[in-house]
C-alpha positions in Angstrom: 65.3 16.3 21.0 62.8 13.5 20.7 61.0 12.6 23.9 61.3 8.8 24.6 58.1 6.9 24.3 57.0 5.6 27.6 56.1 1.9 27.9 52.9 0.5 29.4 52.3 -3.1 30.5 49.5 -4.9 28.7 49.0 -8.6 29.4 52.6 -9.2 30.3 54.1 -7.5 27.3 55.3 -4.0 27.0 53.7 -1.9 24.3 54.4 1.8 23.4 52.1 4.2 25.1 50.4 6.9 23.0 52.2 10.2 22.7 50.7 13.6 23.1 50.1 16.0 20.2 53.1 18.1 21.3 55.4 15.1 21.1 54.2 14.3 17.6 54.6 17.8 16.3 58.1 18.1 17.7 59.1 15.0 15.8 58.0 16.6 12.5 61.1 18.8 12.5 63.5 15.9 12.4 64.7 14.3 9.2 63.0 11.0 8.2 66.3 9.2 8.5 66.6 10.3 12.1 63.1 9.2 12.9 63.8 5.8 11.4 66.8 5.4 13.6 64.9 6.4 16.7 62.1 4.0 15.8 64.6 1.2 15.2 66.3 1.9 18.5 63.0 1.9 20.3 62.0 -1.3 18.6 65.3 -2.9 19.6 64.9 -1.6 23.2 61.4 -3.0 23.3 62.6 -6.4 22.0 65.4 -6.4 24.6 62.9 -5.5 27.4 60.6 -8.3 26.3 63.4 -10.8 26.2 64.6 -9.7 29.7 61.0 -10.1 31.0 60.7 -13.5 29.5 64.0 -14.7 31.0 63.1 -13.2 34.4 59.7 -15.0 34.3 61.4 -18.3 33.3 63.9 -18.0 36.1 61.1 -17.3 38.7 59.2 -20.4 37.5 62.4 -22.5 37.8 63.0 -21.2 41.3 59.3 -22.0 42.3 59.7 -25.5 40.9 63.0 -25.9 42.8 61.4 -24.8 46.1 58.5 -27.2 45.6 60.9 -30.1 45.0 62.9 -29.1 48.0 59.8 -29.0 50.2 58.8 -32.5 48.9 62.2 -33.8 49.7 62.0 -32.5 53.2 58.7 -34.2 53.7 60.1 -37.4 52.5 63.1 -37.1 54.8 60.8 -36.6 57.8 58.7 -39.6 56.9 61.9 -41.7 56.5 63.1 -40.5 59.9 59.8 -41.5 61.5 60.1 -45.0 59.9 63.6 -45.4 61.2 62.5 -44.4 64.7 59.7 -46.9 64.6 62.2 -49.7 63.6 64.5 -48.6 66.5 61.6 -48.8 68.9 60.8 -52.4 67.7 64.4 -53.5 68.6 
């Protein structure tokens, strides 16, 4: 059985970690077609992980932007309330 390649994080992207010599030698007994399938599966999994990470980062950025806009709106409402109170005091 082929041991899965562990992933490491490098500048926001996942890259395959190096494998030990034992892992490399255990792969030599597999047929080349099997190895190609495993490599393709790992590449597809890595691409899926990268896409998921990108989507998650984009969602987090949108949420931060939303929170900042909401905070600005609350500040504006407070200022508007103060102006209304001052107008009421003038009457």
